[in-house]
MIBABA-169441 format. One line per field, with one value per residue (C-alpha): residue number from 1; residue in three letters; x, y, z. Coordinates in steps of 0.001 Angstrom, whole numbers, always signed. Example, Ala and Ser with C-alpha at 12.3 -4.5 7.8 and 13.67 -1.06 7.14 Angstrom:
residues 2
i	[1; 2]
aa	[ALA; SER]
u	[+12300; +13670]
v	[-4500; -1060]
w	[+7800; +7140]
//
This chain:
residues 311
i	[1; 2; 3; 4; 5; 6; 7; 8; 9; 10; 11; 12; 13; 14; 15; 16; 17; 18; 19; 20; 21; 22; 23; 24; 25; 26; 27; 28; 29; 30; 31; 32; 33; 34; 35; 36; 37; 38; 39; 40; 41; 42; 43; 44; 45; 46; 47; 48; 49; 50; 51; 52; 53; 54; 55; 56; 57; 58; 59; 60; 61; 62; 63; 64; 65; 66; 67; 68; 69; 70; 71; 72; 73; 74; 75; 76; 77; 78; 79; 80; 81; 82; 83; 84; 85; 86; 87; 88; 89; 90; 91; 92; 93; 94; 95; 96; 97; 98; 99; 100; 101; 102; 103; 104; 105; 106; 107; 108; 109; 110; 111; 112; 113; 114; 115; 116; 117; 118; 119; 120; 121; 122; 123; 124; 125; 126; 127; 128; 129; 130; 131; 132; 133; 134; 135; 136; 137; 138; 139; 140; 141; 142; 143; 144; 145; 146; 147; 148; 149; 150; 151; 152; 153; 154; 155; 156; 157; 158; 159; 160; 161; 162; 163; 164; 165; 166; 167; 168; 169; 170; 171; 172; 173; 174; 175; 176; 177; 178; 179; 180; 181; 182; 183; 184; 185; 186; 187; 188; 189; 190; 191; 192; 193; 194; 195; 196; 197; 198; 199; 200; 201; 202; 203; 204; 205; 206; 207; 208; 209; 210; 211; 212; 213; 214; 215; 216; 217; 218; 219; 220; 221; 222; 223; 224; 225; 226; 227; 228; 229; 230; 231; 232; 233; 234; 235; 236; 237; 238; 239; 240; 241; 242; 243; 244; 245; 246; 247; 248; 249; 250; 251; 252; 253; 254; 255; 256; 257; 258; 259; 260; 261; 262; 263; 264; 265; 266; 267; 268; 269; 270; 271; 272; 273; 274; 275; 276; 277; 278; 279; 280; 281; 282; 283; 284; 285; 286; 287; 288; 289; 290; 291; 292; 293; 294; 295; 296; 297; 298; 299; 300; 301; 302; 303; 304; 305; 306; 307; 308; 309; 310; 311]
aa	[MET; ILE; ARG; PRO; ALA; ASN; THR; PRO; ALA; SER; PRO; SER; CYS; ALA; PRO; ALA; GLU; ALA; ALA; LEU; ASP; VAL; ALA; LEU; TRP; LYS; GLY; ALA; SER; PRO; GLU; ALA; SER; ARG; PRO; ALA; ARG; ARG; ILE; LYS; VAL; ILE; GLY; PRO; PRO; LYS; PHE; SER; LEU; GLY; MET; ILE; SER; LEU; GLY; LEU; ARG; THR; LEU; VAL; GLN; TYR; SER; ASP; LEU; VAL; TYR; THR; LEU; SER; VAL; PHE; ARG; LEU; TYR; VAL; ARG; TYR; LYS; GLN; SER; LEU; LEU; GLY; TRP; ALA; TRP; ALA; VAL; LEU; GLN; PRO; LEU; ALA; LEU; MET; GLY; ILE; TYR; THR; ILE; ILE; PHE; SER; HIS; VAL; THR; THR; VAL; LYS; THR; GLY; GLY; SER; PRO; TYR; PRO; ILE; PHE; VAL; PHE; SER; ALA; LEU; LEU; PRO; TRP; ILE; PHE; PHE; SER; SER; SER; ILE; GLY; ASN; ALA; VAL; HIS; GLY; LEU; VAL; THR; TYR; PRO; SER; LEU; LEU; THR; LYS; MET; TYR; PHE; PRO; ARG; GLU; ILE; ILE; PRO; LEU; SER; TYR; LEU; ALA; ALA; GLY; ALA; ALA; ASP; PHE; CYS; ILE; ALA; SER; ILE; ILE; LEU; VAL; GLY; LEU; MET; LEU; HIS; TYR; ARG; VAL; PRO; ILE; THR; TRP; ASN; LEU; LEU; TRP; GLY; ILE; PRO; ILE; LEU; ILE; ILE; LEU; GLY; GLY; PHE; ALA; ALA; ALA; VAL; ALA; LEU; LEU; PHE; SER; ALA; LEU; HIS; VAL; ARG; PHE; ARG; ASP; VAL; GLY; LEU; ALA; MET; PRO; PHE; PHE; LEU; GLN; ILE; TRP; MET; PHE; ALA; VAL; PRO; VAL; VAL; TYR; SER; VAL; GLN; SER; VAL; PRO; VAL; ARG; PHE; ARG; LYS; LEU; TYR; LEU; LEU; ASP; PRO; VAL; ALA; GLY; LEU; ILE; GLU; ASN; PHE; ARG; ARG; VAL; VAL; VAL; PHE; GLY; GLU; ALA; PRO; ASP; ILE; ALA; ALA; LEU; ALA; LEU; ALA; LEU; ALA; MET; THR; ILE; VAL; GLY; LEU; ALA; ILE; ALA; TYR; GLY; TYR; PHE; LYS; SER; THR; GLU; ALA; VAL; MET; ALA; ASP; LEU; ILE]
u	[+44753; +41006; +39012; +35783; +32673; +31333; +34607; +34489; +37463; +38859; +38390; +42153; +43108; +39974; +41218; +44588; +43066; +40463; +43203; +45056; +41903; +41323; +44958; +44701; +41402; +43093; +45946; +48695; +51233; +51156; +54631; +53501; +50554; +52658; +53861; +57447; +60093; +62261; +65798; +68633; +71954; +74929; +77796; +80262; +78562; +78046; +79976; +77863; +78086; +76007; +78518; +81391; +79516; +78768; +82392; +83648; +81234; +82400; +86025; +85441; +84042; +87289; +89562; +91140; +92242; +93835; +95885; +96833; +97999; +99919; +101855; +102403; +103919; +106469; +107246; +107850; +109889; +112443; +112277; +115742; +117357; +120544; +119850; +116090; +114362; +117586; +116767; +113976; +116690; +119512; +117701; +116971; +120395; +122177; +120202; +120830; +124582; +124592; +122499; +124534; +127753; +126255; +124246; +126627; +129994; +129273; +126488; +124524; +120844; +118880; +118047; +116905; +119871; +119182; +122014; +121558; +121564; +118514; +117010; +116962; +116309; +113119; +111758; +113103; +111103; +107615; +108671; +109993; +106797; +104752; +106771; +107563; +103934; +102688; +105457; +104687; +100892; +100592; +101984; +100013; +96956; +98882; +101451; +98851; +96328; +95269; +93782; +91531; +90393; +89738; +88069; +86080; +87228; +87386; +90194; +91329; +92744; +95760; +97065; +96085; +98129; +101256; +100499; +100242; +103612; +105115; +103797; +105556; +108851; +108323; +107921; +111165; +113136; +111733; +114058; +116984; +115216; +114888; +118592; +119524; +117374; +119158; +122569; +122017; +120160; +116984; +114406; +111243; +108065; +104355; +104102; +105697; +102236; +101118; +103204; +100488; +97646; +100132; +101170; +97529; +96694; +99816; +98780; +95297; +96685; +99048; +96025; +94204; +97158; +97712; +94055; +93817; +97034; +96715; +93302; +94756; +97699; +95326; +94254; +97464; +100722; +102560; +101539; +103775; +106700; +106358; +105728; +109403; +110313; +107245; +108075; +111699; +110604; +108022; +110693; +112521; +109208; +108659; +110874; +112916; +116482; +115640; +113202; +110140; +112098; +114284; +111243; +110708; +107934; +105926; +105728; +105266; +101454; +101352; +104056; +102078; +99063; +100814; +99545; +102668; +104871; +102817; +102656; +106392; +107286; +104859; +106257; +109774; +108471; +106824; +109561; +112827; +111919; +109266; +106867; +103136; +102174; +100921; +97187; +96232; +98538; +97387; +93698; +94297; +96076; +93236; +90580; +92478; +93030; +89319; +88302; +91094; +90184; +86522; +87338; +90052; +88012; +84930; +86906; +88549; +85209; +83650; +86402; +86657; +84155; +86281; +89736; +89794; +88933; +91620; +94351]
v	[+79394; +79842; +77026; +75987; +77160; +73660; +72405; +72353; +73752; +72268; +74451; +74633; +76029; +78070; +81403; +81176; +80254; +82980; +85556; +84286; +84502; +88064; +88960; +87433; +89174; +92490; +91746; +90968; +88202; +85042; +85854; +89278; +87777; +85386; +86525; +87844; +85396; +86203; +87074; +86203; +87977; +85917; +88020; +88374; +87930; +90976; +91358; +89985; +87741; +85128; +85043; +84600; +81824; +80004; +80299; +78826; +75891; +75199; +75447; +72794; +70468; +70859; +70219; +67229; +69494; +71892; +68995; +67739; +71132; +71806; +68568; +69423; +72782; +71071; +68451; +71014; +73292; +70612; +68521; +67744; +69596; +68212; +69601; +69097; +69927; +71395; +74613; +75248; +75481; +77139; +80408; +81340; +80046; +82183; +85278; +84612; +84468; +87713; +89639; +88275; +89583; +92991; +93611; +91960; +93200; +96288; +97720; +96653; +95840; +95492; +91799; +91681; +89500; +86843; +85697; +87484; +84347; +82850; +86313; +86946; +83347; +83149; +86136; +85080; +81839; +83418; +86261; +83920; +81866; +85042; +86701; +83620; +82455; +85829; +86281; +82907; +83058; +86399; +84840; +81593; +82498; +83838; +81036; +78329; +79937; +76566; +75587; +78638; +78369; +74628; +73515; +74828; +74807; +77520; +79750; +80641; +77119; +78165; +80952; +79021; +76015; +78178; +79017; +75329; +74694; +77601; +76120; +72839; +74700; +76455; +73125; +71837; +74970; +74820; +71879; +74320; +76631; +73780; +73006; +76642; +76696; +73609; +75003; +78331; +76630; +78606; +77300; +75840; +76937; +76326; +79742; +78131; +76751; +80301; +80011; +77847; +80432; +83171; +81277; +80545; +84259; +85074; +82490; +83991; +87463; +86070; +84443; +87789; +89577; +86728; +86601; +90352; +90853; +87678; +88894; +92344; +90776; +89242; +92754; +94680; +92813; +95651; +94015; +91019; +93225; +95425; +92655; +91661; +95301; +95790; +92740; +93820; +97183; +95494; +93287; +96299; +97718; +94728; +93601; +90902; +92183; +94427; +94422; +96535; +98146; +99799; +101711; +105095; +104921; +107717; +105731; +102273; +102188; +103312; +100787; +97881; +98695; +96493; +93028; +91343; +93381; +92394; +88723; +88346; +90121; +87921; +84780; +85719; +86614; +83249; +81125; +82797; +84642; +82210; +85040; +85319; +87198; +90752; +89992; +93472; +93253; +89688; +90664; +93603; +91338; +88803; +91459; +92921; +89445; +88580; +91863; +91615; +88028; +88923; +91887; +90084; +86907; +88888; +90841; +87666; +85899; +88964; +88983; +85207; +85067; +87246; +85889; +83445; +86254; +88581; +85940]
w	[+69407; +70163; +71731; +69980; +71719; +72418; +73982; +77816; +79727; +82898; +85993; +86643; +83247; +82484; +84002; +82272; +78900; +79263; +79892; +76824; +74689; +75798; +75043; +71556; +70953; +71812; +69406; +71960; +71403; +73611; +75009; +76185; +78026; +80089; +83573; +83651; +84842; +87837; +86806; +89193; +88694; +89905; +91205; +94078; +97476; +99613; +102835; +105687; +108713; +106890; +104045; +106520; +108337; +105084; +103998; +107268; +107034; +103491; +104590; +107258; +104589; +102641; +105639; +103899; +101044; +103551; +104931; +101460; +100213; +103446; +103066; +99414; +100389; +102629; +99993; +97251; +99533; +100442; +97273; +95839; +98745; +100231; +103701; +103602; +106876; +108237; +106362; +108878; +111552; +109609; +108936; +112585; +113660; +111050; +112001; +115682; +115048; +113044; +115561; +118465; +116915; +116168; +119321; +121782; +120568; +118463; +120606; +123669; +124110; +127337; +127703; +131319; +132310; +129667; +127340; +124040; +121800; +123496; +123934; +120183; +119125; +121208; +119258; +115859; +115896; +116072; +113776; +111053; +111319; +110895; +108127; +106027; +106127; +104909; +102348; +100747; +101099; +99287; +96090; +96407; +94335; +91330; +91465; +90746; +88342; +86917; +90273; +90243; +86619; +86295; +89504; +92462; +96061; +98736; +97481; +101000; +101293; +99195; +101494; +104619; +103506; +103618; +107248; +108093; +106426; +108386; +111620; +110795; +110293; +113624; +115433; +113919; +114830; +118381; +119027; +118847; +121295; +123779; +123326; +123992; +127131; +128428; +127472; +129242; +132100; +131619; +134116; +132601; +134378; +133914; +132286; +129254; +128401; +127659; +124500; +122885; +122948; +122056; +118932; +118047; +118196; +116164; +113580; +113434; +112822; +110175; +108498; +108469; +106853; +104373; +103275; +102827; +100873; +98787; +97576; +96862; +95046; +92491; +91456; +92121; +91551; +93295; +96574; +95957; +94976; +98044; +100579; +101254; +101857; +104042; +106181; +106538; +107936; +110153; +111710; +113151; +114368; +116691; +119599; +117880; +118237; +121193; +124092; +124798; +127640; +125006; +123720; +125445; +128017; +126397; +123142; +124651; +124657; +121056; +120210; +121695; +119521; +116996; +118009; +116633; +118984; +122019; +121031; +120362; +123596; +125525; +123905; +124976; +128424; +129108; +127491; +128480; +131672; +132917; +133784; +133263; +130093; +129959; +129929; +128725; +125692; +125031; +125196; +122852; +120365; +120547; +119929; +116984; +115567; +115691; +114065; +111496; +110607; +110103; +107853; +105858; +105393; +104388; +101794; +100499; +100012; +98375; +95717; +95333; +92456; +90138; +90993; +88079; +85635; +86993; +86998]
//
């Protein structure tokens, strides 16, 4: 389109129209004369601190969904169950009885003078919370594919809801631990309060492992098949049925590099023996938990965009 010579042009559009006239005069098409549009490619976010910060802020906004799904986990787990919440107590009690028979009558374990039932039960509680939360959370994303393909919400809510349900089971089973302490006349000291930060750190490390392996499980289903075997081996690599004192001194520092080993031993130490925790082991576990959470959460968020396609 060429403007008649006697038609005045407005000052704002004169340069653009003049450029178009020149382009037409040279034989170029109108589309070629227009400036190129910016193209934005939408894909998985890159790993960065900003991405982690944004994900955490979004997760806080969906805190009500975390609560709803956590309650739903507990409801589904004990739905149509005759014993109901008693199952949260029966598992550690049954394991305590088996290990007591084996390690008290068949062989002996150094317990520091503590009765073996409470010695092993005080370590079974945090371990079952850790292992059951991870074992269930790894399968969470592939168990409910419709949630990922039909609506948006932060995907990490699914594995984290299993941790919240595991924490509820831990609180119920703790009633038995209190009963054992009263039965064996274990003195209760102020050091018992150290159990709260120890469990928080253990929960943070469990969240890191759950986020990492649940994201990997979406791509590689072998992760879910190998997880029970992996957790079974891990149990005998931490001081649940034995104490750290049973580990040779030359291997003890290497042994305590596993944050779960240090946390379970410290939990037993503050609850059963009433002693202050090993601050060095606790600080190491905290540092590894923070680093592990950052790496696992960053990887989870970087793969979140393609989870619905893979499932």
